C-alpha positions as CSV (number, residue, x, y, z in Angstrom):
1,M,-9.6,-1.2,-13.3
2,P,-8.1,-4.8,-13.9
3,K,-5.6,-7.1,-11.2
4,S,-2.2,-6.1,-11.0
5,T,-0.5,-9.8,-11.6
6,K,3.1,-10.6,-11.6
7,T,4.4,-8.1,-14.8
8,G,1.7,-6.0,-14.1
9,Q,2.0,-2.4,-13.3
10,P,4.0,-0.7,-10.5
11,E,1.8,-0.2,-7.4
12,A,1.3,3.3,-6.8
13,L,2.1,3.4,-2.8
14,A,5.1,1.5,-3.6
15,T,6.1,3.9,-6.5
16,F,5.8,6.6,-4.4
17,A,7.5,4.9,-1.6
18,A,10.5,4.4,-3.9
19,A,11.2,7.8,-5.2
20,A,11.0,9.1,-1.7
21,R,14.0,6.9,-1.2
22,N,15.8,8.4,-4.5
23,K,15.4,12.1,-3.5
24,G,12.0,12.7,-4.6
25,K,12.3,11.4,-8.5
26,K,10.9,8.1,-10.0
27,P,13.7,5.9,-9.8
28,A,15.0,4.0,-12.9
29,S,14.1,0.9,-12.7
30,V,10.5,1.1,-11.6
31,G,9.3,1.2,-15.1
32,L,6.0,1.0,-16.4
33,K,5.8,-2.7,-15.7
34,A,6.2,-3.8,-11.7
35,T,9.3,-5.0,-10.3
36,A,10.1,-6.8,-7.2
37,E,9.5,-3.5,-5.1
38,T,6.8,-2.1,-6.8
39,A,4.7,-5.2,-7.0
40,A,1.3,-6.1,-5.6
41,K,1.2,-7.4,-1.8
42,P,-1.4,-9.8,-2.3
43,A,-3.9,-8.8,0.9
44,S,-7.9,-9.8,2.2
45,S,-10.4,-7.9,1.4
46,A,-12.0,-8.9,3.9
47,K,-9.4,-6.5,6.0
48,K,-8.9,-3.6,3.5
49,Q,-12.5,-2.6,3.8
50,D,-12.4,-3.6,7.4
51,A,-9.9,-0.8,8.2
52,A,-11.1,1.9,5.7
53,T,-14.2,1.7,7.5
54,R,-12.5,2.0,10.7
55,V,-10.8,5.4,9.3
56,L,-13.7,6.5,7.9
57,Q,-15.6,6.1,11.4
58,E,-13.0,8.0,13.1
59,G,-12.6,10.6,11.1
60,V,-16.8,11.3,10.9
61,T,-17.2,10.4,15.3
62,G,-14.1,11.5,16.6
63,K,-14.2,8.1,18.6
64,D,-11.5,5.5,18.7
65,R,-11.9,2.9,16.0
66,K,-9.0,0.7,16.6
67,A,-8.2,2.0,13.1
68,D,-4.3,2.0,13.8
69,K,-4.7,-1.9,14.5
70,A,-6.6,-2.4,11.7
71,I,-3.8,-0.7,9.1
72,D,-1.0,-2.4,10.9
73,A,-2.3,-5.6,10.1
74,L,-2.9,-5.1,5.9
75,P,1.1,-5.1,4.0
76,D,3.5,-2.8,4.3
77,R,3.8,-1.0,0.8
78,T,6.2,1.3,1.4
79,K,9.0,0.1,2.6
80,P,10.9,-2.7,0.8
81,G,11.2,-6.3,2.9
82,R,9.2,-4.9,5.7
83,K,6.5,-7.7,6.8
84,R,4.0,-6.6,9.0
């Protein structure tokens, strides 16, 4: 799948969050092109991989691997204007 650009497709999680804030309907402003609200937010691949690994390890072992802390280090894609 090609990488998103500033004029690329909206990020899926951001689109779902926008729909949730709009009574379950995708807002008319969210089309096939990314907007400021739905554009991809840059994040380190290493941080994303670390968070995913920790989540999976917690699920398999049942032991705390600090997944919440790793997830919190990533950009929040569900709340507009919110930085983590």
